N, C-alpha and C positions, 0 to 999 in steps of 0.2 A: 502496501500501498504507499501510495505518497506521502510523504513526510509530511507536508502541511495536512493535510486530510487525518493522518494521527495524532497530529496537535489537537488540531476540532474534537475528533473524537474524546480526547482525554481530556480538555478543557469541559467540555459535555458532560462527560463522568464523572466529573469532580463537582463543577460550578451547578448542574443542576441546566434547566429549561432558561434559552438565554437569546438574546436578539443576535442578529448581526452583529451588531455595533457594540454589544459587550463582549461578545467573544473575536470581534478586532482589538478591540484595546486590550481584551488579559493576555491575548499571543502575540500583539505587538505587529499587526497584519492591517492593511487596508481597507476599509469594507466592503469593496469589491472585490479585492481577490476573495475575503471570507464565504461571502455571497457564492460567489464561484464554485469555490469549493463546497459548498455548502449542499447547490444545486446536486453536482454528482453521487455527494453521501446520502439524499433522500431518493434518489432514485434508484440507488441501491437498495434502499431498506435500511441502511446502516444510521440515519436520522430521519428523527421526525419531527412536521411542522403544525403548528397549532397558533391560534389568536392570541391575544392576552386575555386574562379573565376578566378585564373590565369590557363592560358596554363599548364605552368608545376608542379603545384601545384598537389600534387597527395595525401592530407590531407582531410581526412573525414572530414564534417561538420555538425555537430550536432542542429538541435534543435527543439524548445517544438512545438507541434502541438495544439495548443489552443483549437483549436474545440473537437478535440480529448479527449483531458483532462475534458473537461467541462461535454463530453457525459458521460463519468466515471463517474463524483464526481456526476451526476446527476441519474446515477443509482444505485451508491451505497445508496443515499439520499431515492429512492425509494425502494429497499429494507428496509434500517431501517424504515419507516414509514410503510411497510406492517408487523414488526415482534410489533410493537406496538397495 
């Protein structure tokens, strides 16, 4: 997995649901770079997106999908063992 995406997942795992701006500030990247990587992670099912709790909030909140991440890790380990 891409190092930036790994950093994003680590941040979300530790911090819980966060906006792209919060993530960008937390890992020191631009919001546009973070959104680009988040879109890939959302498509892959490793990150879930929801709207804020307040009715007026339109900010997307991103959270790590621990179950899907674990599946990806196990699949990678399986293929690594196959190569041995």
